[in-house]
Rosetta silent file (secondary structure, phi, psi, omega in degrees, C-alpha in Angstrom):
SEQUENCE: MTLAIWIALACGAAASVAALYGHYRVLPGWLTGPEICRLEAGGCAVLFRTPRASLLGFPNAALGVLLYTVLAIGVISHWPAWWLAVMTVPAVAMSAFLGYSLISNRHECRICWTGHIANGTLLALFIVQSSSA
SCORE:     score description
SCORE:     0.000 S_00000001
   1 L     0.000  -43.481 -179.118   -3.242  -26.440   -7.451 S_00000001
   2 H   -62.710  -38.277  178.126   -0.840  -28.208   -5.086 S_00000001
   3 H   -62.850  -42.411  179.003    1.929  -25.732   -5.919 S_00000001
   4 H   -63.139  -38.669  177.460   -0.373  -22.815   -5.091 S_00000001
   5 H   -62.918  -45.105 -179.593   -1.239  -24.448   -1.753 S_00000001
   6 H   -66.082  -36.292  177.342    2.450  -24.880   -0.910 S_00000001
   7 H   -65.498  -45.400  178.548    3.222  -21.273   -1.860 S_00000001
   8 H   -63.588  -40.400  176.777    0.374  -20.009    0.341 S_00000001
   9 H   -61.867  -44.319 -179.465    1.514  -22.268    3.190 S_00000001
  10 H   -64.720  -43.321  179.014    5.098  -21.019    2.877 S_00000001
  11 H   -64.402  -44.939  179.094    4.014  -17.362    2.780 S_00000001
  12 H   -63.817  -42.218  179.156    1.700  -17.792    5.753 S_00000001
  13 H   -65.005  -42.341  178.664    4.308  -19.676    7.760 S_00000001
  14 H   -62.665  -41.693  178.431    6.963  -17.057    7.007 S_00000001
  15 H   -64.403  -41.319  179.619    4.582  -14.278    8.071 S_00000001
  16 H   -65.632  -42.521  178.677    3.714  -16.123   11.286 S_00000001
  17 H   -63.674  -43.500  178.989    7.356  -16.746   12.154 S_00000001
  18 H   -63.852  -43.066  179.295    8.214  -13.097   11.502 S_00000001
  19 H   -65.448  -37.748  177.046    5.239  -11.897   13.572 S_00000001
  20 H   -64.752  -40.411  174.579    6.196  -14.241   16.399 S_00000001
  21 H   -60.230  -43.433  179.471    9.714  -12.812   16.301 S_00000001
  22 H   -65.842  -20.678  176.418    8.163   -9.329   16.394 S_00000001
  23 H   -68.088  -29.059 -175.571    6.223  -10.334   19.495 S_00000001
  24 H  -112.979  -25.877 -176.543    9.512  -10.644   21.394 S_00000001
  25 L  -136.894  170.966 -179.603   12.055   -8.568   19.462 S_00000001
  26 L   -85.635  127.284  177.629   12.192   -5.597   17.079 S_00000001
  27 L   -86.718  153.890  172.904   11.758   -6.439   13.409 S_00000001
  28 L   -65.951  146.371 -175.483   13.481   -4.532   10.610 S_00000001
  29 H   -59.533  -30.053 -177.533   11.277   -1.811    9.142 S_00000001
  30 H   -66.751  -19.093  177.761   11.179   -3.295    5.651 S_00000001
  31 H   -80.567  -32.511 -178.250    9.127   -6.199    7.024 S_00000001
  32 H   -94.263  -37.774 -178.721    6.415   -4.049    8.577 S_00000001
  33 L   127.217  152.273 -173.434    6.426   -1.065    6.227 S_00000001
  34 L   -62.508  -34.810 -178.774    7.906    2.433    6.243 S_00000001
  35 L   -72.527  -47.108 -174.955    5.016    4.092    8.075 S_00000001
  36 H   -72.757  -31.118 -176.519    4.639    1.549   10.853 S_00000001
  37 H   -69.282  -14.543  177.261    8.373    1.073   11.436 S_00000001
  38 H   -80.970   -7.421  179.277    8.614    4.696   12.628 S_00000001
  39 L   -83.019  177.547 -177.807    6.402    3.832   15.576 S_00000001
  40 H   -52.169  133.208  177.224    7.566    2.495   18.936 S_00000001
  41 H    54.622   42.829  178.095    9.924   -0.516   18.706 S_00000001
  42 H    65.393   21.439 -178.255    9.838   -0.527   14.911 S_00000001
  43 H    87.497  -12.223 -177.437    6.063   -0.895   14.991 S_00000001
  44 H   -63.372  -37.968  179.506    6.321   -4.226   16.765 S_00000001
  45 H   -64.993  -33.241 -179.145    4.815   -2.815   19.954 S_00000001
  46 H   -78.204  -35.759 -173.465    1.847   -1.501   17.964 S_00000001
  47 H   -97.234  -45.657 -167.285    1.300   -4.625   15.873 S_00000001
  48 L  -110.820   -0.793 -177.742    2.576   -7.710   17.651 S_00000001
  49 L  -124.124   18.271  179.792    2.525   -6.857   21.365 S_00000001
  50 L   -94.622  167.625  176.868   -1.007   -5.568   21.841 S_00000001
  51 H   -57.944  -31.742  178.883   -3.909   -7.478   23.404 S_00000001
  52 H   -70.482  -16.344 -179.008   -5.268   -8.136   19.873 S_00000001
  53 H   -86.954    3.029  179.966   -2.009   -9.896   19.009 S_00000001
  54 E  -137.490  138.822  175.855   -2.705  -12.606   21.575 S_00000001
  55 E  -106.417  110.829 -177.631   -5.564  -14.998   22.072 S_00000001
  56 L    56.249   38.300  178.143   -5.945  -15.737   25.772 S_00000001
  57 L    83.577   -2.064 -179.840   -2.344  -14.676   26.323 S_00000001
  58 E  -104.375  124.351 -176.035   -1.022  -16.924   23.545 S_00000001
  59 E   -57.242  132.855  176.334    0.443  -15.022   20.547 S_00000001
  60 H   -54.556  -37.187 -178.773   -1.701  -15.229   17.393 S_00000001
  61 H   -62.363  -36.109  177.495    1.504  -15.718   15.426 S_00000001
  62 H   -67.122  -37.894  175.078    2.265  -18.899   17.374 S_00000001
  63 H   -62.337  -37.495  177.373   -1.221  -20.153   16.523 S_00000001
  64 H   -63.796  -44.513  178.120   -0.400  -19.385   12.887 S_00000001
  65 H   -59.278  -43.525  178.511    2.825  -21.391   13.038 S_00000001
  66 H   -63.134  -46.099 -179.728    0.863  -24.284   14.540 S_00000001
  67 H   -59.595  -49.389 -177.375   -1.893  -24.012   11.915 S_00000001
  68 H   -65.266  -32.591  176.387    0.494  -23.965    8.955 S_00000001
  69 H   -66.276  -46.486  179.312    2.407  -26.919   10.389 S_00000001
  70 H   -64.556  -41.352  177.976   -0.786  -28.946   10.807 S_00000001
  71 H   -63.274  -40.521  177.953   -1.996  -27.964    7.331 S_00000001
  72 H   -62.739  -42.786  176.438    1.342  -29.000    5.812 S_00000001
  73 H   -60.636  -41.716  179.205    1.090  -32.355    7.577 S_00000001
  74 H   -63.446  -40.995  178.490   -2.455  -32.662    6.252 S_00000001
  75 H   -65.492  -45.423  179.708   -1.417  -31.901    2.676 S_00000001
  76 H   -63.145  -38.485 -176.934    1.456  -34.389    2.854 S_00000001
  77 L   -85.979    1.545  178.140   -0.790  -37.014    4.448 S_00000001
  78 L    61.268   42.123  173.314   -3.570  -36.444    1.871 S_00000001
  79 L   -65.405  154.880  179.038   -6.207  -35.447    4.412 S_00000001
  80 L   -59.176  137.692 -177.877   -9.538  -34.545    2.785 S_00000001
  81 H   -61.561  -33.712  179.559   -9.507  -31.030    1.358 S_00000001
  82 H   -64.365  -34.269  178.701  -12.828  -30.230    3.039 S_00000001
  83 H   -70.134  -39.813  176.728  -11.245  -30.963    6.433 S_00000001
  84 H   -64.023  -38.014  177.005   -8.287  -28.697    5.653 S_00000001
  85 H   -63.150  -44.081  179.618  -10.768  -25.993    4.620 S_00000001
  86 H   -60.882  -41.195  179.639  -12.654  -26.374    7.906 S_00000001
  87 H   -66.083  -24.624 -177.961   -9.388  -26.022    9.847 S_00000001
  88 H   -84.413  -20.940 -175.868   -8.640  -22.798    7.947 S_00000001
  89 H   -56.492  -46.844  178.637  -11.981  -21.099    8.693 S_00000001
  90 H   -60.879  -35.479  178.254  -11.029  -19.809   12.194 S_00000001
  91 H   -66.498  -38.711  178.243   -7.817  -18.318   10.775 S_00000001
  92 H   -67.448  -39.673  177.255   -9.784  -16.545    8.051 S_00000001
  93 H   -62.422  -44.385  177.903  -12.240  -15.215   10.630 S_00000001
  94 H   -64.569  -39.249  177.718   -9.359  -13.925   12.740 S_00000001
  95 H   -62.169  -40.190  178.933   -7.752  -12.442    9.615 S_00000001
  96 H   -62.453  -45.449  179.566  -10.977  -10.601    8.777 S_00000001
  97 H   -64.370  -48.264 -177.845  -11.129   -9.110   12.277 S_00000001
  98 H   -69.863  -34.889  176.284   -7.434   -8.203   12.395 S_00000001
  99 H   -64.228  -42.316  175.837   -7.467   -6.913    8.804 S_00000001
 100 H   -60.681  -40.997  178.751  -10.393   -4.653    9.662 S_00000001
 101 H   -62.377  -41.930  177.342   -8.444   -3.466   12.692 S_00000001
 102 H   -61.326  -45.309 -178.108   -5.430   -2.642   10.511 S_00000001
 103 H   -66.865  -46.841 -176.673   -7.589   -0.688    8.077 S_00000001
 104 H   -67.409  -29.911  177.912   -9.591    1.175   10.730 S_00000001
 105 L   -92.287    1.724  179.579   -6.424    2.127   12.647 S_00000001
 106 L    55.377   45.386  175.731   -4.645    3.024    9.404 S_00000001
 107 L  -106.702  130.908  172.306   -1.735    0.675   10.082 S_00000001
 108 L   -97.444  146.679  178.185    0.095   -0.920    7.238 S_00000001
 109 L  -156.326  105.819 -178.253    1.820   -4.196    7.930 S_00000001
 110 H   -62.279  -40.159  179.465    3.384   -6.260    5.202 S_00000001
 111 H   -63.249  -48.349 -177.928    3.778   -9.252    7.486 S_00000001
 112 H   -59.129  -50.759 -177.437    0.170   -9.094    8.643 S_00000001
 113 H   -64.669  -33.170  176.405   -1.303   -8.771    5.159 S_00000001
 114 H   -60.738  -46.343  178.639    0.877  -11.613    3.879 S_00000001
 115 H   -65.232  -43.233 -179.291   -0.561  -13.892    6.547 S_00000001
 116 H   -64.404  -42.601  178.301   -4.137  -12.702    6.048 S_00000001
 117 H   -66.624  -38.609  177.312   -3.961  -13.155    2.275 S_00000001
 118 H   -61.162  -42.474  179.069   -2.375  -16.592    2.732 S_00000001
 119 H   -60.607  -48.757  179.390   -5.266  -17.626    5.006 S_00000001
 120 H   -63.225  -40.370  178.740   -7.895  -16.531    2.497 S_00000001
 121 H   -63.572  -44.506  179.276   -6.027  -18.113   -0.377 S_00000001
 122 H   -62.073  -43.944  178.794   -5.696  -21.425    1.460 S_00000001
 123 H   -59.443  -47.172  179.949   -9.394  -21.498    2.301 S_00000001
 124 H   -61.452  -44.356 -179.159  -10.317  -20.803   -1.329 S_00000001
 125 H   -65.047  -40.910  179.236   -7.884  -23.402   -2.657 S_00000001
 126 H   -67.700  -35.945  177.249   -9.056  -26.075   -0.230 S_00000001
 127 H   -66.097  -45.428  178.567  -12.700  -25.371   -1.119 S_00000001
 128 H   -62.354  -42.794 -179.774  -11.946  -25.607   -4.841 S_00000001
 129 H   -63.804  -39.800 -179.491   -9.927  -28.776   -4.279 S_00000001
 130 H   -71.902  -30.720 -179.988  -12.722  -30.369   -2.231 S_00000001
 131 H   -77.924  -21.432 -179.738  -15.385  -29.510   -4.805 S_00000001
 132 H   -92.997   -5.661 -178.433  -13.344  -30.996   -7.645 S_00000001
 133 L   -84.725    0.000    0.000  -12.659  -34.248   -5.827 S_00000001
């Protein structure tokens, strides 16, 4: 279980770092996907520089980097799994909204889906871990 948590944390952190980079610079197309990379600025303008990509002017990706850092500290420090699950709930809610937005706008984004899946996986793993403790 701990290995799965670390893999999900690493995937989510990598996706957040890449998305944060895409907020300021152009990402290579293989990170976003062949369809989206043909759009303006390699798709970065469509995915990572829109109003939905920022919460109150602060990039969502930066919030992701912060979340994964805090979760990693929590795992290392043996914080209760239920508390880690609670901290993950807002990220999952945001992932649901942004994932719906990707689907409804017919945008593919490998980075985005990696982060969204990592969020859901972490929530599920923390819930299972807290129920087995």
